[in-house]
MDTraj code that builds the backbone (N, CA, C; nanometers):
import mdtraj as md
import numpy as np

residues = "UNK UNK UNK UNK UNK UNK UNK UNK UNK UNK UNK UNK UNK UNK UNK UNK UNK UNK UNK UNK UNK UNK UNK UNK UNK UNK UNK UNK UNK UNK UNK UNK UNK UNK UNK UNK UNK UNK UNK UNK UNK UNK UNK UNK UNK UNK UNK UNK UNK UNK UNK UNK UNK UNK UNK UNK UNK UNK UNK UNK UNK UNK UNK UNK UNK UNK UNK UNK UNK UNK UNK UNK UNK UNK UNK UNK".split()
xyz = np.array([
    [0.5508, 0.4989, 0.6734],
    [0.5504, 0.5240, 0.5258],
    [0.6736, 0.6272, 0.5027],
    [0.7403, 0.6027, 0.3956],
    [0.8429, 0.6994, 0.3617],
    [0.8146, 0.7442, 0.2154],
    [0.8373, 0.8658, 0.1921],
    [0.8266, 0.9241, 0.0648],
    [0.9600, 0.9519, 0.0045],
    [0.9820, 0.9235, -0.1227],
    [1.1040, 0.9407, -0.1908],
    [1.0915, 1.0101, -0.3173],
    [1.1919, 1.0862, -0.3695],
    [1.1798, 1.1655, -0.4923],
    [1.1981, 1.0771, -0.6163],
    [1.2742, 0.9663, -0.6076],
    [1.2963, 0.8884, -0.7252],
    [1.3391, 0.7450, -0.6781],
    [1.3355, 0.6548, -0.7823],
    [1.3843, 0.5200, -0.7693],
    [1.5258, 0.5143, -0.7123],
    [1.6032, 0.6039, -0.7574],
    [1.7552, 0.6001, -0.7189],
    [1.7659, 0.6297, -0.5731],
    [1.6758, 0.7298, -0.5269],
    [1.6723, 0.7645, -0.3846],
    [1.6298, 0.6406, -0.3075],
    [1.5255, 0.5729, -0.3437],
    [1.4809, 0.4425, -0.2826],
    [1.5963, 0.3462, -0.2653],
    [1.6619, 0.3250, -0.3799],
    [1.7748, 0.2257, -0.3895],
    [1.8749, 0.2713, -0.2892],
    [1.9200, 0.3972, -0.2799],
    [2.0282, 0.4450, -0.1938],
    [1.9776, 0.4163, -0.0456],
    [1.8634, 0.4641, -0.0209],
    [1.8156, 0.4497, 0.1175],
    [1.8152, 0.3023, 0.1648],
    [1.7633, 0.2205, 0.0834],
    [1.7568, 0.0721, 0.1155],
    [1.9007, 0.0255, 0.1330],
    [1.9939, 0.0628, 0.0403],
    [2.1225, 0.0089, 0.0625],
    [2.1861, 0.0582, 0.1831],
    [2.1651, 0.1792, 0.2220],
    [2.2292, 0.2470, 0.3328],
    [2.1811, 0.1937, 0.4706],
    [2.0567, 0.1336, 0.4592],
    [1.9888, 0.0814, 0.5790],
    [1.9944, -0.0676, 0.5838],
    [2.0471, -0.1314, 0.4783],
    [2.0541, -0.2765, 0.4644],
    [1.9101, -0.3350, 0.4745],
    [1.8153, -0.2814, 0.3973],
    [1.6787, -0.3176, 0.4051],
    [1.6445, -0.3525, 0.2605],
    [1.5823, -0.4754, 0.2252],
    [1.5445, -0.4929, 0.0929],
    [1.4268, -0.4129, 0.0477],
    [1.4271, -0.3800, -0.0775],
    [1.3170, -0.3007, -0.1330],
    [1.1839, -0.3796, -0.1296],
    [1.0892, -0.3092, -0.0939],
    [0.9414, -0.3471, -0.0815],
    [0.8703, -0.2829, -0.1951],
    [0.7471, -0.3434, -0.2153],
    [0.6753, -0.2903, -0.3219],
    [0.6355, -0.1327, -0.2928],
    [0.6237, -0.0613, -0.3940],
    [0.6079, 0.0792, -0.3783],
    [0.4721, 0.1239, -0.4365],
    [0.4136, 0.2402, -0.3879],
    [0.3077, 0.3034, -0.4445],
    [0.3380, 0.4386, -0.4819],
    [0.2865, 0.4957, -0.5950],
    [0.3102, 0.6322, -0.6266],
    [0.2089, 0.7177, -0.5527],
    [0.2215, 0.8509, -0.5860],
    [0.1283, 0.9392, -0.4963],
    [-0.0132, 0.9300, -0.5456],
    [-0.0362, 0.9027, -0.6679],
    [-0.1716, 0.8738, -0.7254],
    [-0.2388, 0.7629, -0.6615],
    [-0.1568, 0.6466, -0.6518],
    [-0.2085, 0.5273, -0.5891],
    [-0.2367, 0.5495, -0.4432],
    [-0.1440, 0.6184, -0.3768],
    [-0.1665, 0.6383, -0.2444],
    [-0.2960, 0.7182, -0.2168],
    [-0.3249, 0.8244, -0.2907],
    [-0.4333, 0.9102, -0.2832],
    [-0.5622, 0.8253, -0.3038],
    [-0.5612, 0.7468, -0.4060],
    [-0.6821, 0.6642, -0.4323],
    [-0.7032, 0.5593, -0.3372],
    [-0.6047, 0.5042, -0.2785],
    [-0.6091, 0.4140, -0.1752],
    [-0.6739, 0.4722, -0.0521],
    [-0.6323, 0.5943, -0.0077],
    [-0.6839, 0.6661, 0.0886],
    [-0.8373, 0.7001, 0.0745],
    [-0.8701, 0.7446, -0.0482],
    [-1.0159, 0.7722, -0.0745],
    [-1.0998, 0.6484, -0.0624],
    [-1.0516, 0.5275, -0.1124],
    [-1.1318, 0.4098, -0.0999],
    [-1.1376, 0.3662, 0.0388],
    [-1.0232, 0.3650, 0.1013],
    [-1.0100, 0.2997, 0.2533],
    [-1.0901, 0.3914, 0.3474],
    [-1.1032, 0.5124, 0.3321],
    [-1.1669, 0.6025, 0.4279],
    [-1.2988, 0.6658, 0.3801],
    [-1.3540, 0.6018, 0.2761],
    [-1.4722, 0.6658, 0.2129],
    [-1.5943, 0.6772, 0.3047],
    [-1.5954, 0.5943, 0.4043],
    [-1.7111, 0.5955, 0.5066],
    [-1.6714, 0.6469, 0.6331],
    [-1.5590, 0.7058, 0.6358],
    [-1.4863, 0.7390, 0.7758],
    [-1.5889, 0.8362, 0.8565],
    [-1.6545, 0.9111, 0.8034],
    [-1.7395, 1.0111, 0.8757],
    [-1.8857, 0.9646, 0.8997],
    [-1.9080, 0.8340, 0.8815],
    [-2.0452, 0.7795, 0.9007],
    [-2.0426, 0.6971, 1.0289],
    [-2.1628, 0.6688, 1.0697],
    [-2.1642, 0.5842, 1.1904],
    [-2.1195, 0.4375, 1.1568],
    [-2.1352, 0.3992, 1.0279],
    [-2.1056, 0.2564, 0.9908],
    [-1.9562, 0.2451, 0.9540],
    [-1.8710, 0.3508, 0.9971],
    [-1.7266, 0.3559, 0.9642],
    [-1.6627, 0.2330, 1.0189],
    [-1.5877, 0.1650, 0.9409],
    [-1.4876, 0.0468, 0.9862],
    [-1.3891, 0.0306, 0.8899],
    [-1.2893, -0.0427, 0.9346],
    [-1.1820, -0.0776, 0.8431],
    [-1.2273, -0.1851, 0.7463],
    [-1.1948, -0.1894, 0.6146],
    [-1.2291, -0.2871, 0.5206],
    [-1.1818, -0.4324, 0.5749],
    [-1.2641, -0.5178, 0.5630],
    [-1.2285, -0.6688, 0.5906],
    [-1.1305, -0.7130, 0.4953],
    [-1.0527, -0.8178, 0.5288],
    [-0.9549, -0.8697, 0.4412],
    [-1.0137, -0.9078, 0.2927],
    [-1.1213, -0.9700, 0.2836],
    [-1.1878, -0.9919, 0.1595],
    [-1.2169, -0.8608, 0.0744],
    [-1.2401, -0.7551, 0.1513],
    [-1.2751, -0.6283, 0.0832],
    [-1.1348, -0.5529, 0.0376],
    [-1.0302, -0.5895, 0.1012],
    [-0.9033, -0.5176, 0.0851],
    [-0.8546, -0.5539, -0.0577],
    [-0.8598, -0.6930, -0.0872],
    [-0.8086, -0.7371, -0.2111],
    [-0.8542, -0.6562, -0.3336],
    [-0.9762, -0.6495, -0.3558],
    [-1.0200, -0.5745, -0.4716],
    [-0.9845, -0.4262, -0.4651],
    [-0.9806, -0.3666, -0.3470],
    [-0.9357, -0.2247, -0.3389],
    [-0.7899, -0.2169, -0.3896],
    [-0.6971, -0.3158, -0.3388],
    [-0.5617, -0.2968, -0.3867],
    [-0.5496, -0.3302, -0.5335],
    [-0.6234, -0.4328, -0.5761],
    [-0.6209, -0.4755, -0.7197],
    [-0.6520, -0.3653, -0.8180],
    [-0.7602, -0.2849, -0.7648],
    [-0.8183, -0.1759, -0.8524],
    [-0.7093, -0.0609, -0.8720],
    [-0.6086, -0.0619, -0.7876],
    [-0.4989, 0.0353, -0.7966],
    [-0.3744, -0.0216, -0.8448],
    [-0.3795, -0.1581, -0.8928],
    [-0.2604, -0.2119, -0.9466],
    [-0.1653, -0.2652, -0.8373],
    [-0.2168, -0.2792, -0.7345],
    [-0.1292, -0.3223, -0.6204],
    [-0.1609, -0.4815, -0.5931],
    [-0.0826, -0.5529, -0.6521],
    [-0.1090, -0.7063, -0.6485],
    [0.0216, -0.7909, -0.5964],
    [-0.0040, -0.8993, -0.5724],
    [0.1097, -0.9930, -0.5243],
    [0.0895, -1.0191, -0.3778],
    [0.1810, -1.1045, -0.3301],
    [0.1778, -1.1493, -0.1871],
    [0.1796, -1.0316, -0.0905],
    [0.2555, -0.9249, -0.1179],
    [0.2728, -0.8109, -0.0251],
    [0.1351, -0.7550, 0.0065],
    [0.0474, -0.7463, -0.1087],
    [-0.0777, -0.6785, -0.0854],
    [-0.2011, -0.7744, -0.0537],
    [-0.1586, -0.8994, -0.0272],
    [-0.2639, -0.9917, 0.0145],
    [-0.2798, -0.9953, 0.1589],
    [-0.3789, -0.9476, 0.2281],
    [-0.3923, -0.9451, 0.3697],
    [-0.3831, -1.0739, 0.4405],
    [-0.4063, -1.1876, 0.3659],
    [-0.3996, -1.3184, 0.4225],
    [-0.2727, -1.3940, 0.4038],
    [-0.1790, -1.3194, 0.3325],
    [-0.0368, -1.3764, 0.3040],
    [0.0525, -1.3659, 0.4246],
    [0.1300, -1.4545, 0.4345],
    [0.2448, -1.4382, 0.5429],
    [0.3835, -1.4055, 0.4678],
    [0.3796, -1.3696, 0.3385],
    [0.4968, -1.3295, 0.2641],
    [0.4901, -1.1796, 0.2501],
    [0.6190, -1.1211, 0.2571],
    [0.6279, -0.9811, 0.2323],
    [0.7151, -0.9321, 0.1308],
    [0.7257, -1.0193, 0.0127],
    [0.8080, -0.9976, -0.1005],
    [0.7351, -0.9382, -0.2079],
])
top = md.Topology()
chain = top.add_chain()
for i, resn in enumerate(residues, 1):
    res = top.add_residue(resn, chain, resSeq=i)
    for name in ("N", "CA", "C"):
        top.add_atom(name, md.element.get_by_symbol(name[0]), res)
traj = md.Trajectory(xyz[None], top)
């Protein structure tokens, strides 16, 4: 995971490393994702969300498309 100050910085980094831009999350989305992903981390039932549970978590944060589909083989 890389953190950037601005869209311009993302574009410059991607261009300098010859890497295509991928979908991004802002800090609010990242925080909310962590809260939902690890909500039961300190319980005996702690486990990673299953793929079918991941999709609604991502969608609730506005993270949609093939990149956010755990069953997809596309990363665009």
